[in-house]
C-alpha positions in Angstrom: 0.0 0.0 0.0 1.3 3.4 -0.9 2.1 6.2 1.5 1.8 9.9 1.6 4.1 12.3 3.3 2.5 15.6 4.4 4.8 18.5 5.0 2.8 21.0 7.2 4.1 24.5 7.1 2.3 26.3 9.9 2.7 29.5 11.8 5.3 32.0 10.8 6.5 34.0 7.8 9.4 34.4 5.6 11.1 36.9 7.9 10.8 34.8 11.1 10.7 31.3 9.7 8.0 28.7 9.9 6.9 26.0 12.3 6.9 22.7 10.3 6.1 19.1 10.8 6.2 15.9 8.7 3.2 13.6 8.9 3.4 10.0 7.4 0.3 8.1 6.7 -0.9 5.1 4.7 -3.2 5.9 1.8 -6.6 6.7 3.3 -5.3 5.7 6.8 -4.5 7.4 10.1 -1.2 9.2 10.7 1.9 7.1 11.5 3.2 10.0 13.6 4.7 13.4 13.2 8.2 14.9 13.4 8.1 18.6 14.4 10.7 21.1 13.5 11.3 24.7 12.2 12.2 26.0 8.8 14.4 29.0 9.0 13.6 32.5 7.6 14.0 33.3 3.9 13.5 36.9 3.1 14.4 36.7 -0.5 12.3 33.9 -2.1 9.0 35.8 -2.1 10.5 38.7 -4.0 12.4 36.4 -6.4 9.1 34.6 -7.2 7.3 37.8 -8.0 10.1 38.9 -10.3 9.8 35.5 -12.1 6.1 35.9 -12.3 6.3 39.4 -13.8 8.8 38.2 -16.4 6.8 35.1 -17.2 3.7 37.1 -17.7 5.6 39.5 -20.1 6.5 36.5 -22.2 2.9 35.1 -22.2 1.6 38.5 -23.1 3.7 38.6 -26.1 2.9 35.0 -27.1 -0.9 35.5 -26.7 -1.0 39.0 -28.3 -2.1 40.8 -25.1 -4.9 38.5 -24.1 -7.7 39.8 -21.9 -6.2 38.3 -18.8 -3.0 40.3 -19.0 -2.7 43.5 -17.1 -2.3 46.4 -19.4 0.4 47.8 -17.2 2.7 44.9 -17.9 5.6 46.0 -20.1 5.7 44.1 -23.4 7.8 46.3 -25.7 11.2 44.7 -25.0 12.7 42.1 -27.3 11.3 38.6 -26.7 14.7 37.1 -26.3 15.7 39.6 -23.7 12.5 38.9 -21.7 13.1 35.1 -22.0 16.6 35.4 -20.8 15.5 37.4 -17.8 12.7 34.9 -17.1 15.2 32.1 -17.3 17.5 33.8 -14.8 14.6 34.5 -12.4 13.5 30.9 -12.6 17.0 29.6 -11.7 17.2 32.0 -8.8 13.9 30.8 -7.4 14.8 27.2 -7.7 18.3 27.6 -6.3 16.9 29.7 -3.4 14.3 27.1 -2.6 16.8 24.3 -2.5 19.2 26.3 -0.4 16.4 27.1 2.0 15.4 23.5 2.3 18.9 22.2 2.9 19.9 21.0 6.4 20.5 23.9 8.8 21.1 24.5 12.4 17.5 23.5 13.1 17.7 20.0 14.5 14.0 19.3 13.8 14.2 20.2 10.1 17.3 18.0 9.9 15.2 15.0 11.2 12.4 15.9 8.8 14.7 15.8 5.8 16.3 12.5 6.9 13.0 10.8 7.5 11.5 12.0 4.2 14.6 10.9 2.3 14.3 7.5 3.9 10.6 7.2 3.0 11.3 8.2 -0.6 14.0 5.6 -0.9 11.7 2.9 0.4 8.8 3.7 -1.8 10.1 5.5 -4.9 7.2 4.7 -7.2 4.2 5.0 -4.9 5.1 7.8 -2.5 3.1 11.1 -2.6 4.1 14.4 -1.1 1.5 16.9 0.2 2.3 20.5 1.1 -0.1 21.9 3.7 0.5 25.6 4.1 -1.3 28.7 5.2 0.4 31.2 2.9 -0.7 30.8 -0.7 2.8 31.8 -2.0 4.1 28.6 -0.5 1.8 26.6 -2.8 3.2 28.4 -5.8 6.8 27.5 -5.2 8.2 24.8 -7.5 8.4 22.0 -4.9 8.8 19.4 -7.5 12.4 20.9 -8.3 13.4 20.1 -4.6 16.7 18.2 -4.8 15.3 15.7 -2.4 12.8 14.6 -5.2 15.2 14.8 -8.1 15.9 11.0 -8.0 12.2 10.1 -7.7 10.4 11.1 -10.9 7.2 9.2 -10.0 6.6 11.2 -6.8 4.0 13.8 -7.3 3.3 16.9 -5.2 0.0 18.3 -4.1 -1.1 21.3 -2.1 -3.8 22.1 0.5 -4.4 24.5 3.4 -3.5 23.5 7.0 -7.2 23.3 7.9 -7.9 20.9 5.0 -9.2 17.8 6.9 -11.2 14.7 6.0 -14.7 15.5 5.0 -16.5 12.3 5.8 -18.7 12.5 2.7 -20.0 9.2 1.4 -18.3 8.0 -1.7 -20.9 7.4 -4.5 -20.2 6.1 -8.0 -21.4 7.2 -11.3 -23.9 4.9 -13.0 -21.9 3.9 -16.0 -19.6 1.3 -17.3 -17.2 3.9 -18.6 -15.6 7.0 -17.2 -18.0 9.9 -17.6 -16.4 13.3 -18.4 -18.2 16.6 -18.7 -16.0 19.0 -20.8 -17.0 22.7 -20.8 -15.4 24.9 -23.4 -15.9 28.5 -22.4 -14.9 31.9 -23.9 -12.2 31.1 -26.6 -11.1 34.6 -27.6 -7.5 34.4 -28.7 -7.5 30.7 -27.7 -7.3 27.5 -29.7 -9.1 24.8 -27.7 -9.1 22.2 -30.5 -6.1 20.4 -29.0 -8.0 20.0 -25.6 -10.9 18.6 -27.5 -8.9 16.1 -29.4 -7.1 15.0 -26.2 -10.4 14.2 -24.5 -11.9 12.5 -27.6 -9.0 10.1 -27.6 -10.1 8.7 -24.3 -12.1 5.5 -23.8 -14.7 7.5 -21.9 -18.3 8.8 -22.2 -17.5 12.5 -22.9 -20.1 15.2 -23.2 -18.9 18.6 -24.8 -20.6 21.9 -24.0 -19.4 24.8 -26.0 -19.9 28.3 -24.5 -23.0 27.2 -22.5 -25.1 29.6 -20.5 -24.8 29.3 -16.7 -28.2 27.5 -16.4 -27.0 25.0 -19.0 -23.8 24.3 -17.1 -25.8 23.8 -13.9 -28.3 21.5 -15.6 -25.3 19.3 -16.9 -23.8 19.1 -13.5 -27.0 17.8 -12.2 -27.2 15.0 -14.7 -28.6 12.0 -12.7 -26.0 9.6 -14.0 -23.2 11.8 -12.6 -19.8 12.6 -13.7 -16.3 11.3 -12.8 -14.3 14.2 -14.2 -15.3 17.9 -14.7 -13.1 19.7 -17.3 -13.0 23.4 -18.2 -11.0 25.0 -20.9 -11.2 28.7 -21.7 -10.5 32.0 -19.9 -10.4 32.1 -16.1 -8.8 34.4 -13.6 -8.3 34.9 -9.8 -9.1 38.2 -8.3 -8.6 38.6 -4.5 -8.4 34.8 -4.1 -11.7 34.3 -5.9 -11.9 32.3 -9.1 -14.0 33.1 -12.0 -14.5 31.2 -15.3 -15.7 32.9 -18.5 -18.4 30.8 -20.2 -18.6 33.2 -23.2 -17.6 36.7 -24.2 -20.8 37.9 -22.6 -21.0 35.7 -19.4 -18.7 34.7 -16.6 -19.4 32.9 -13.4 -17.9 32.3 -10.0 -18.0 28.9 -8.4 -20.3 30.2 -5.6 -22.9 30.7 -8.2 -23.1 27.0 -9.1 -21.9 25.5 -5.8 -25.2 23.6 -5.2 -25.0 21.9 -8.6 -21.3 21.0 -7.8 -22.3 19.4 -4.5 -24.9 17.3 -6.3 -22.3 16.2 -8.8 -19.9 15.3 -6.0 -22.7 13.3 -4.3 -23.1 11.4 -7.6 -19.5 10.5 -8.0 -17.5 13.6 -9.2 -13.9 12.9 -8.2 -11.6 15.1 -10.3 -12.0 18.7 -11.6 -9.5 20.0 -14.2 -9.2 23.6 -15.1 -6.9 23.9 -18.0 -7.1 27.6 -17.9 -5.2 30.6 -16.4 -4.9 31.6 -12.8 -6.8 28.6 -11.3 -5.6 28.9 -7.8 -8.7 30.8 -6.6 -10.9 28.2 -8.3 -9.1 25.5 -6.5 -9.5 27.1 -3.1 -13.2 27.6 -3.6 -13.8 24.1 -5.0 -11.9 22.6 -2.1 -14.4 24.3 0.2 -17.1 22.4 -1.6 -15.2 19.2 -1.0 -14.2 18.3 -4.6 -11.7 15.5 -3.9 -9.0 16.5 -6.5 -8.5 19.7 -8.4 -5.9 20.2 -11.1 -5.3 23.9 -12.1 -2.8 26.2 -13.7 -1.5 28.6 -11.1 -0.5 31.3 -13.6 -1.3 32.6 -17.0 -0.8 29.7 -19.5 -0.3 29.7 -23.3 -2.5 27.4 -25.4 0.3 25.1 -26.5 1.5 24.6 -22.9 -2.1 23.8 -21.6 -2.7 21.5 -24.5 0.6 19.7 -24.1 0.0 19.1 -20.3 -3.5 17.9 -20.9 -2.6 15.5 -23.6 0.3 13.9 -21.7 -1.6 13.8 -18.4 -4.6 12.0 -19.8 -2.5 9.6 -21.9 -0.5 8.5 -18.8 -3.5 8.5 -16.4 -5.8 6.5 -18.7 -3.0 4.1 -19.3 -2.9 3.2 -15.6 -0.4 5.5 -14.0 -1.3 6.9 -10.6 -2.8 10.4 -10.8 0.1 12.1 -9.0 2.7 10.3 -11.2 0.8 11.2 -14.4 0.7 14.9 -13.3 4.5 14.9 -12.5 5.4 13.3 -15.8 3.2 15.6 -17.8 4.5 18.6 -15.7 8.2 17.8 -16.5 7.6 17.3 -20.2 6.7 21.0 -20.3 10.4 21.8 -20.1 10.4 21.5 -23.9 8.9 25.0 -24.0 12.3 26.6 -23.5 11.0 30.0 -24.5 8.8 29.9 -21.4 11.1 29.3 -18.5 9.1 28.0 -15.5 6.4 26.3 -17.6 6.8 23.2 -15.5 5.7 25.2 -12.4 2.2 25.9 -13.8 0.2 22.7 -13.2 -0.6 21.9 -9.6 -2.8 19.4 -7.7 -5.0 20.7 -5.0 -5.9 17.7 -2.9 -6.7 16.6 0.7 -3.9 14.1 1.5 -6.3 12.0 3.6 -8.2 11.1 0.5 -6.9 8.3 -1.7 -6.5 9.6 -5.3 -8.4 7.4 -7.7 -6.8 5.5 -10.6 -8.5 5.5 -14.0 -9.9 2.0 -13.2 -11.4 3.3 -10.0 -13.5 5.7 -12.1 -15.1 2.7 -13.9 -17.5 1.6 -11.2 -19.7 -0.9 -13.1 -17.4 -2.0 -15.9 -18.6 -5.3 -17.3 -17.0 -8.2 -15.6 -14.9 -5.7 -13.5 -17.4 -4.0 -11.2 -15.4 -1.6 -9.0 -12.7 -4.2 -9.1 -9.3 -3.2 -8.1 -7.7 -6.5 -7.3 -4.0 -6.1 -7.2 -2.4 -9.4 -8.1 0.2 -8.9 -5.3 -2.6 -9.6 -2.8 -3.3 -13.1 -4.1 -0.6 -14.9 -2.0 -2.0 -13.1 1.1 -5.5 -14.2 0.3 -4.3 -17.7 -0.5 -2.6 -18.0 2.9 -5.5 -16.6 4.8 -8.0 -18.8 3.0 -5.8 -21.8 3.8 -5.7 -20.9 7.5 -9.4 -20.5 7.6 -10.0 -23.8 5.8 -7.6 -25.6 8.2 -9.4 -24.2 11.2 -12.8 -25.3 9.9 -11.6 -28.7 8.8 -10.1 -29.3 12.3 -13.3 -28.3 14.1 -15.2 -30.5 11.6 -13.0 -33.5 12.2 -13.6 -33.3 15.8 -17.3 -33.3 15.2 -17.9 -29.7 16.2 -19.9 -28.9 13.0 -22.0 -32.1 12.8 -25.1 -30.7 14.5 -25.2 -27.8 12.1 -24.3 -29.9 9.1 -27.0 -32.5 9.7 -29.5 -29.6 10.1 -28.4 -28.4 6.7 -28.8 -31.9 5.3 -32.3 -32.1 6.7 -33.2 -28.7 5.1 -31.9 -29.9 1.7 -33.9 -33.2 2.2 -37.1 -31.2 2.8 -36.5 -28.9 -0.2 -36.3 -31.9 -2.6 -39.3 -32.3 -4.8 -41.7 -35.1 -3.5 -41.4 -38.0 -6.0 -44.8 -39.4 -5.2 -45.7 -43.0 -4.6 -43.5 -45.8 -5.9 -45.7 -48.0 -8.1 -43.3 -50.9 -7.5 -44.3 -51.2 -3.8 -47.4 -51.9 -1.8 -47.7 -51.4 2.0 -50.1 -53.5 3.9 -50.5 -51.6 7.2 -51.8 -52.9 10.4 -53.8 -50.1 11.9 -55.4 -49.5 15.3 -58.7 -50.5 13.8 -57.2 -53.8 12.6 -55.9 -54.6 16.0 -59.3 -53.8 17.6 -61.0 -55.9 14.9 -58.7 -58.9 15.5 -59.0 -58.4 19.3 -55.4 -59.7 19.6 -51.9 -58.3 19.5 -49.6 -59.6 18.5 -51.6 -60.7 15.6 -52.1 -64.5 15.5 -50.1 -66.7 13.1 -53.3 -67.6 11.3 -54.2 -64.0 10.5 -50.7 -63.4 9.2 -50.8 -66.5 7.1 -54.2 -65.6 5.7 -52.9 -62.2 4.7 -49.9 -63.7 2.9 -52.0 -66.2 1.0 -54.5 -63.5 -0.1 -51.5 -61.6 -1.6 -49.6 -64.6 -3.0 -52.5 -65.4 -5.3 -51.7 -62.3 -7.3 -48.0 -63.2 -7.9 -46.0 -60.5 -6.1 -42.2 -60.6 -6.7 -41.6 -60.5 -3.0 -43.5 -60.2 0.3 -41.9 -58.8 3.3 -43.2 -59.5 6.8 -42.1 -56.7 9.1 -43.6 -58.5 12.2 -41.5 -60.5 14.7 -42.2 -64.2 14.7 -39.4 -65.6 16.8 -42.1 -67.2 19.0 -45.4 -68.8 18.1 -48.6 -66.8 18.4 -51.5 -69.3 18.3 -53.6 -70.2 16.6 -52.0 -71.1 13.2 -48.4 -71.5 14.1 -47.8 -74.9 12.4 -49.5 -73.8 9.2 -47.5 -70.5 9.1 -44.2 -72.4 9.7 -44.9 -74.8 6.9 -45.6 -71.8 4.6 -42.5 -70.1 5.5 -40.4 -73.2 4.6 -42.0 -73.4 1.1 -42.3 -69.7 0.0 -39.0 -68.3 -1.3 -40.6 -65.0 -2.1 -41.5 -64.4 1.5 -38.9 -62.5 3.6 -39.2 -62.3 7.4 -37.3 -60.2 9.9 -35.0 -60.5 12.9 -33.1 -57.9 14.9 -29.3 -58.0 15.4 -29.2 -55.3 18.0 -26.1 -55.2 20.3 -25.1 -57.0 23.4 -25.0 -54.7 26.5 -21.9 -56.4 27.7 -19.6 -59.1 26.3 -19.7 -62.5 27.8 -23.4 -62.3 28.7 -24.7 -64.6 26.0 -26.9 -64.1 23.0 -28.6 -60.9 22.1 -31.0 -59.6 19.6 -34.3 -61.0 18.3 -34.3 -64.3 16.3 -36.0 -64.9 13.0 -39.0 -67.3 12.7 -37.5 -70.8 13.3 -39.0 -72.2 10.2 -37.8 -69.4 7.9 -34.7 -70.3 5.9 -31.7 -68.0 6.5 -31.6 -66.8 3.0 -35.2 -65.6 3.4 -34.5 -63.4 6.4 -33.4 -59.9 6.7 -32.5 -57.8 9.8 -34.8 -54.9 10.7 -32.1 -52.7 12.4 -32.1 -49.1 11.6 -29.2 -46.6 12.2 -30.4 -43.7 14.3 -28.3 -40.6 14.7 -27.5 -39.1 18.1 -30.4 -36.6 17.7 -32.8 -39.6 17.1 -33.3 -39.1 13.3 -32.8 -41.8 10.7 -30.5 -40.4 7.9 -28.5 -43.6 7.2 -29.4 -46.9 5.6 -27.7 -50.0 7.0 -28.1 -52.8 4.4 -25.3 -55.2 5.3 -24.0 -56.3 8.7 -21.9 -58.9 10.4 -24.2 -60.2 13.0 -21.6 -61.8 15.3 -23.2 -63.7 18.2 -26.6 -62.2 17.7 -29.7 -64.4 17.7 -30.3 -62.8 14.3 -27.9 -64.2 11.7 -29.1 -62.3 8.7 -26.4 -60.5 6.7 -28.7 -58.2 4.6 -31.3 -55.7 5.7 -35.0 -56.6 5.3 -35.5 -54.0 2.6 -32.4 -55.1 0.7 -33.6 -58.7 0.6 -36.9 -57.6 -0.9 -35.1 -55.3 -3.4 -32.8 -58.1 -4.5 -35.8 -60.3 -5.4 -37.4 -57.6 -7.4 -34.2 -56.8 -9.2 -33.4 -60.4 -10.0 -36.5 -60.5 -12.2 -35.0 -57.5 -14.0 -31.7 -59.3 -14.6 -29.8 -57.3 -12.0 -28.0 -59.4 -9.3 -25.9 -58.1 -6.4 -22.1 -58.3 -7.0 -19.1 -57.5 -5.0 -16.3 -55.2 -6.2 -12.6 -55.8 -5.6 -12.8 -53.6 -2.5 -15.7 -55.7 -1.2 -18.4 -53.1 -1.9 -21.9 -54.0 -3.0 -22.6 -53.3 -6.7 -26.1 -53.3 -8.3 -25.9 -52.8 -12.0 -23.4 -50.0 -12.6 -23.8 -48.4 -9.1 -21.3 -49.2 -6.4 -22.6 -48.6 -2.8 -19.4 -47.2 -1.1 -20.0 -47.4 2.6 -19.7 -44.5 5.1 -16.6 -44.6 7.2 -15.8 -43.1 10.7 -15.0 -39.7 9.2 -17.1 -39.2 6.0 -18.6 -36.0 4.9 -20.3 -34.4 8.0 -20.2 -37.7 10.0 -17.4 -37.9 12.5 -16.8 -40.4 15.3 -19.8 -42.5 14.2 -20.1 -46.3 14.6 -19.3 -47.3 11.0 -20.1 -51.0 11.5 -21.7 -52.8 8.6 -22.3 -51.3 5.2 -24.0 -47.9 5.6 -25.1 -45.3 3.0 -27.0 -42.1 3.1 -30.8 -42.6 3.0 -32.5 -40.6 0.3 -36.2 -40.4 1.2 -38.5 -40.6 -1.8 -41.5 -38.9 -0.2 -42.5 -37.2 3.1 -46.1 -38.0 2.4 -46.6 -41.5 1.0 -43.8 -43.6 -0.4 -46.1 -46.4 -1.7 -49.7 -47.3 -2.2 -51.2 -48.4 1.1 -54.0 -50.8 2.1 -55.1 -52.0 5.5 -55.0 -55.5 6.8 -58.8 -55.6 6.8 -58.9 -54.6 3.1 -56.5 -57.5 2.2 -58.5 -60.0 4.2 -61.7 -58.9 2.5 -60.0 -58.9 -1.0 -60.8 -55.1 -1.1 -57.9 -54.1 -3.4 -56.8 -54.2 -7.0 -54.8 -57.3 -8.1 -52.5 -55.1 -10.3 -51.4 -53.4 -7.1 -49.7 -56.7 -6.1 -48.7 -58.4 -9.3 -44.9 -58.1 -9.9 -44.7 -55.7 -6.9 -42.9 -55.8 -3.6 -45.4 -56.0 -0.8 -44.5 -55.0 2.7 -46.6 -56.0 5.7 -46.1 -54.1 9.0 -47.7 -52.3 11.9 -48.4 -48.6 11.7 -50.6 -48.4 14.8 -49.2 -45.6 17.0 -49.9 -47.7 20.2 -47.2 -50.2 19.1 -44.5 -47.5 19.1 -42.6 -48.7 16.0 -42.0 -45.1 14.8 -38.8 -43.2 14.0 -37.9 -39.5 13.5 -37.0 -38.3 10.0 -35.6 -35.1 8.5 -39.1 -34.0 7.8 -39.9 -33.2 11.4 -42.3 -36.1 11.6 -42.2 -39.7 12.8 -42.6 -42.5 10.3 -43.6 -46.2 11.1 -40.8 -48.6 10.7 -42.5 -50.3 7.8 -42.6 -47.0 5.9 -39.0 -46.4 6.4 -38.2 -49.9 5.1 -40.3 -49.0 2.1 -38.3 -45.8 1.6 -35.1 -47.9 1.7 -36.4 -50.5 -0.7 -37.5 -47.8 -3.1 -34.0 -46.2 -2.9 -32.2 -49.4 -3.8 -34.6 -50.1 -6.7 -34.3 -46.6 -8.2 -30.5 -46.5 -7.8 -30.0 -50.0 -9.3 -32.3 -49.1 -12.3 -30.5 -45.7 -12.8 -33.7 -43.7 -12.0 -32.2 -41.9 -9.1 -28.6 -41.2 -8.1 -27.1 -42.7 -4.9 -26.7 -39.9 -2.4 -23.1 -39.8 -1.3 -20.4 -37.6 0.1 -17.2 -36.4 -1.7 -13.8 -37.7 -0.5 -12.3 -35.7 2.2 -9.7 -34.3 -0.2 -12.4 -32.9 -2.5 -14.4 -31.6 0.6 -11.3 -29.7 1.6 -10.7 -28.2 -1.8 -14.4 -27.1 -2.1 -14.3 -25.5 1.4 -11.0 -23.7 0.6 -12.4 -22.4 -2.7 -15.2 -20.6 -0.8 -12.8 -19.4 1.7 -10.6 -18.0 -1.1 -13.7 -16.4 -2.6 -14.4 -14.6 0.7 -10.9 -13.1 0.6 -11.4 -12.0 -3.0 -14.6 -10.2 -2.1 -12.6 -8.0 0.2 -9.5 -7.3 -1.8 -11.3 -7.2 -5.1 -13.6 -4.2 -4.2 -12.6 -1.0 -2.4 -16.3 0.1 -2.1 -17.9 -1.3 1.0 -21.3 -1.4 -0.8 -19.8 -3.5 -3.7 -18.0 -5.7 -1.2 -21.3 -6.4 0.5 -23.0 -7.0 -2.9 -20.2 -9.4 -3.7 -20.4 -11.4 -0.5 -24.2 -11.4 -0.7 -23.9 -12.8 -4.2 -21.4 -15.5 -3.1 -23.6 -16.4 -0.1 -26.6 -16.8 -2.5 -24.6 -18.9 -5.0 -23.2 -21.3 -2.3 -26.4 -22.9 -1.1 -27.8 -22.8 -4.6 -24.9 -24.9 -5.8 -25.1 -27.2 -2.8 -28.8 -27.8 -3.4 -28.2 -28.4 -7.2 -25.5 -31.0 -6.3 -27.7 -32.6 -3.7 -30.4 -33.0 -6.4 -27.9 -35.1 -8.5 -26.7 -37.1 -5.5 -23.7 -35.1 -4.2 -23.8 -34.0 -0.6 -21.4 -31.0 -0.7 -20.2 -29.4 2.5 -22.4 -26.3 2.9 -21.9 -25.3 6.5 -18.1 -25.6 6.6 -17.9 -23.7 3.3 -20.1 -20.9 4.6 -18.1 -20.8 7.9 -14.7 -20.7 6.0 -16.1 -18.0 3.7 -17.2 -16.0 6.8 -13.9 -16.4 8.6 -11.9 -15.4 5.5 -14.2 -12.4 5.0 -13.9 -11.2 8.6 -10.1 -11.7 8.9 -9.3 -10.2 5.5 -11.6 -7.2 6.2 -10.0 -6.7 9.6 -6.5 -6.9 8.1 -7.3 -4.6 5.2 -8.8 -2.1 7.6 -5.8 -2.4 9.9 -3.4 -1.9 7.0 -5.2 1.2 5.9 -5.2 2.6 9.4 -1.9 1.2 10.7 0.3 3.8 12.4 
């Protein structure tokens, strides 16, 4: 970040000397500190300057054929060469006297100021700016750019302002355009050729509006243009009388800045940043415009010939629009005026009137909504800094995530995504036979007798389902009808029964779990265990398990056994990959591990995947037990379908919490699981899965990096907020889109890393801009 050195020349005069101080500050920041001193008296320089001024005005009077701005009392009858030689001598005397005055002296404070300024110039030779704050206007007119301390630093520009010139605290607005907007006023052109100014402005990549000798009301109307202006330019006649500036709009009309000050204030509020008066004696104009808080004013302090004014404007605009800092562009254009050897001191004429606490804009800064580059001032040198801070933010987030600190928030976000998914409606491949409270009352028995269950199965079997699942425990007989049901279980390969693996409470205490029906073959049995998260919600699907010493020796889940039978008729059989993962068709069911996605420190036993619910309302067509026993259903609901029989009566208590903020009966959740396997195997739905940890980390870092870019890429607080709001909107939208195609991207860690990077980078940028 560039620095500005402010040389304050306070109380005193040329006869007694001046109190001085050197203040250093970062661009737009608070002062680093001040070094106080005293500048010795100089009784000669004021008189030498006025002698040069008189000689210079004599030359310009001859060059411009006694223009209206030249006092008639000025002598113009001597030979031009004699006047030029005299002017040259006066110029050298002023510059020599100034440098002698600014040399180290017996004043210890001034010696320290010189040494510190020299050190700062050497450390930042291309970005340093020097501001002269002085009470006496004559001090602004001195050729400070010829100071020997600056001779080795051609990129260091000099500006001027009064001592009382402090920060204004006016909000910075931007013009509503994708190009720099420039209002060019061409006033009274008697004895002037303004064509060179016009051509210089036309060559810019800018939206320029030209007004030729407008009336005052037209000028005011243009300043109040709602789109605003970035640059105000005036060329024509102007003069300063008793420190008040006046511009001549035409031969008949002239106007002081006080007469259009309200229009100027409106223009400033709409984004006016620079005022250029390429006309004579602009110091009074600069002082008055500064009172109106125009950020930067560039004027000519003395009478200026056409060619000099045009040369300066052309060189300044060319360098400034090409990307040079404003101060550097002025300094370069200023020094190129030395080609006018017949006008000694021409390089003294241009001056910048500027509050040093305000950061001078670059040409790019004046392009607020440039397409693809909206108020963007990203300096590539900041990228390593952004990169490092984003890595730190990502590392912090990943560490907290690994320890499980983000899991509650992440599962909440997962639930929100699940709820936002479109309801896929009922799965026509399934039929649920539910045992309701009415069914239990009608049977006058619970658990249901084996005879009722057998009757139900036989009623369904007639219509040739591909599989029937009985989600009712039958490890013990429930008379009447046990022997008949046992015989049917042995003979019906399409009937799948359940058992429960559960877990032993302590090793060495014998068997645990709930056994399958004794007559049911092992291959026709599936476990009914569900994986419930710590908050009581079912989000995972356990479809394979090593049962160990459990009374339930089933290897596959109840829903998986049913799905396998259905898929077998479709020509899809379960296979094992080389890693031992289940594969159905082209889909590999990669299991969750202890640290996968937002799950950390979970029990990864068995083969678990994320459960993708088909519907929060009704996953399959449903009929009651009574309707089946009465044959009150359509046969096509059963043929070639999976039929699941289970209890939905709330009094039984077989209900589980889901991401939908509702509790579902166990049989319905098994139906959700069976539907997921069928759809995934038949390529009708993607398998919901997490990314590998490495890809998660890269994704999280990318959003953290984006948070840093939003800070360093935009200087305007408004546009930074718009940028971060846009990113915050895009992040969940992308995550939701990925969720819809089966990818569970890390939303909460990304948002957290983004926020950390945003806050840290904003703090550091603010600290850098205000560092002392």
